[in-house]
C-alpha positions as CSV (number, residue, x, y, z in Angstrom):
1,M,12.7,5.6,8.5
2,T,10.2,7.1,6.1
3,I,6.6,6.7,5.2
4,I,7.6,5.4,1.8
5,Q,9.7,2.7,3.3
6,L,6.8,1.6,5.5
7,E,4.4,1.6,2.6
8,Y,6.9,-0.5,0.5
9,L,7.3,-3.0,3.4
10,M,3.5,-3.3,3.7
11,A,3.2,-3.9,-0.1
12,V,5.8,-6.7,-0.1
13,A,4.2,-8.3,2.9
14,N,0.7,-8.1,1.3
15,C,1.9,-9.2,-2.2
16,G,4.4,-11.8,-1.2
17,S,6.8,-10.6,-3.9
18,F,9.1,-7.7,-4.5
19,S,8.2,-7.5,-8.2
20,V,4.4,-7.5,-7.7
21,A,4.8,-5.0,-4.8
22,A,6.9,-2.7,-7.0
23,E,4.1,-2.8,-9.7
24,H,1.5,-2.1,-7.0
25,C,3.6,0.9,-5.8
26,F,4.4,2.1,-9.3
27,V,8.2,1.9,-8.8
28,T,10.9,-0.2,-10.1
29,Q,11.7,-3.4,-8.2
30,P,15.4,-2.3,-7.5
31,S,14.1,1.0,-6.1
32,L,11.6,-0.8,-3.8
33,S,14.2,-3.4,-2.7
34,M,16.8,-0.6,-2.0
35,Q,14.3,1.2,0.3
36,I,13.4,-1.9,2.2
37,K,17.1,-2.8,2.6
38,A,17.8,0.7,3.9
39,L,15.0,0.3,6.4
40,E,16.5,-3.1,7.5
41,E,19.9,-1.5,7.9
42,E,18.6,1.4,9.9
43,L,16.8,-0.9,12.3
44,G,19.6,-3.5,12.3
45,V,17.3,-6.5,11.6
46,V,16.0,-8.6,8.7
47,L,12.3,-7.8,8.2
48,L,11.5,-10.2,5.4
49,D,12.4,-13.9,4.8
50,R,13.5,-13.8,1.2
51,T,14.2,-17.6,1.1
52,K,10.6,-18.5,1.0
53,K,8.1,-18.1,-1.8
54,P,5.9,-16.1,-1.2
55,I,8.1,-13.8,0.8
56,I,7.0,-13.6,4.4
57,P,7.9,-11.4,7.3
58,T,10.3,-12.5,9.9
59,A,9.2,-12.5,13.6
60,V,10.6,-9.0,14.1
61,G,9.1,-8.1,10.7
62,E,5.6,-9.0,12.0
63,V,6.1,-6.6,14.9
64,V,7.4,-3.8,12.6
65,L,4.5,-4.4,10.2
66,E,1.9,-4.1,12.9
67,Q,3.4,-0.8,14.0
68,A,3.7,0.3,10.3
69,R,-0.1,-0.4,9.8
70,E,-0.9,1.7,12.8
71,T,1.5,4.5,11.7
72,L,0.1,4.5,8.1
73,R,-3.5,4.6,9.4
74,S,-2.6,7.6,11.5
75,Y,-0.8,9.3,8.7
76,N,-3.8,8.8,6.3
77,H,-6.1,10.0,9.1
78,I,-4.3,13.3,9.3
79,R,-4.9,13.9,5.6
80,E,-8.6,12.9,5.9
81,S,-9.1,15.1,8.9
82,V,-7.7,18.2,7.2
83,T,-9.7,17.5,4.0
84,E,-12.8,17.2,6.1
85,M,-12.1,20.4,8.0
86,R,-11.8,22.2,4.7
87,G,-15.2,21.0,3.7
88,E,-14.0,18.8,0.9
89,T,-15.2,15.4,0.0
90,A,-12.4,12.9,-0.5
91,G,-11.3,9.4,0.1
92,K,-11.4,6.1,-1.7
93,M,-14.6,4.6,-3.1
94,R,-14.9,1.2,-4.6
95,L,-17.6,0.4,-7.1
96,G,-18.3,-3.3,-7.8
97,V,-19.9,-4.2,-11.1
98,I,-20.2,-7.7,-12.4
99,P,-18.3,-8.2,-15.7
100,T,-21.3,-9.4,-17.6
101,I,-23.1,-6.0,-17.3
102,A,-20.2,-3.6,-16.9
103,P,-19.7,-3.0,-20.7
104,Y,-23.4,-2.3,-21.2
105,L,-24.1,-0.1,-18.2
106,L,-21.0,1.5,-16.7
107,H,-20.3,3.9,-19.6
108,K,-23.9,5.3,-19.2
109,F,-23.4,6.7,-15.8
110,I,-19.8,6.7,-14.8
111,H,-19.0,10.1,-16.4
112,T,-21.8,11.9,-14.5
113,F,-21.0,10.0,-11.3
114,V,-17.3,11.2,-11.4
115,K,-18.4,14.8,-11.8
């Protein structure tokens, strides 16, 4: 079991589709499918119900997904803690701008903001 496999499983569960999840993860759909299949084989269970659209987790898949969420949170927390200890500023920041004003204002400050 790898972090990548857990991330791919989360992506499919969140997107409800292998192809959309693959785009979200910047990988090919066959590669993503292969990793999830390998995870299912390792665990000896089916994690996703592929007969339904959108694709949904099976009962055991729900349990694995909850543990995967916790594991990925801990994994990301390790990176954040080390970055913080080194005195660096890092993390995700989301900026919301309504589309009617974005073309007129965003370019005026985004370059300075990124620096």
